[in-house]
C-alpha positions in Angstrom: -40.0 -35.9 19.3 -38.6 -39.4 19.7 -39.1 -40.2 15.9 -37.2 -37.1 15.0 -34.3 -38.0 17.4 -34.3 -41.6 16.0 -33.7 -40.5 12.5 -31.5 -37.8 13.2 -29.1 -40.5 14.6 -29.2 -42.5 11.5 -25.9 -41.8 9.4 -26.9 -40.3 6.2 -25.5 -39.4 2.8 -27.0 -36.4 0.9 -29.5 -38.7 -1.1 -30.8 -40.5 2.0 -31.2 -37.1 4.0 -33.4 -35.7 1.0 -35.5 -38.7 1.1 -35.9 -38.8 4.8 -37.0 -35.1 4.6 -39.5 -35.8 1.7 -40.9 -38.9 3.7 -41.3 -37.0 6.9 -42.3 -33.6 5.6 -45.5 -33.8 7.5 -43.2 -33.1 10.5 -42.0 -29.8 9.0 -45.7 -28.3 9.3 -45.1 -27.2 12.9 -42.3 -24.9 14.0 -41.5 -26.8 17.0 -40.9 -30.0 14.8 -38.6 -27.9 12.4 -36.7 -26.6 15.4 -36.4 -30.1 16.8 -35.2 -31.5 13.4 -32.6 -28.7 13.2 -31.4 -29.3 16.9 -31.2 -33.0 16.6 -29.4 -33.0 13.3 -26.8 -30.5 14.5 -26.3 -32.1 18.0 -26.0 -35.6 16.3 -23.6 -34.1 13.7 -26.1 -35.3 11.1 -24.9 -32.5 8.5 -26.6 -34.2 5.5 -29.9 -34.2 7.3 -29.6 -30.5 8.4 -28.5 -29.5 4.7 -31.5 -31.3 3.2 -33.8 -29.5 5.6 -32.2 -26.2 4.6 -32.6 -27.1 0.9 -36.2 -27.9 1.4 -37.1 -24.7 2.9 -35.1 -22.8 0.4 -37.4 -24.4 -2.3 -40.5 -24.0 -0.1 -39.7 -20.3 0.4 -39.2 -19.7 -3.4 -42.3 -21.3 -4.3 -44.5 -19.3 -1.8 -42.7 -16.1 -2.4 -42.4 -15.6 -6.0 -40.6 -12.4 -7.4 
């Protein structure tokens, strides 16, 4: 949880946020971590991180639910 909070406090542009999600996608395997990333991103006003996570899940859902 501390790791998630720490990187959510880091000011990010879109490219850095996408790379952060890619580097830490192992954290996205657990629902609790997904909720924590969304919560900390929003509470810390890290819109880029929140948006990168949403984009990651849109791509993930499309690839796992074709058609």
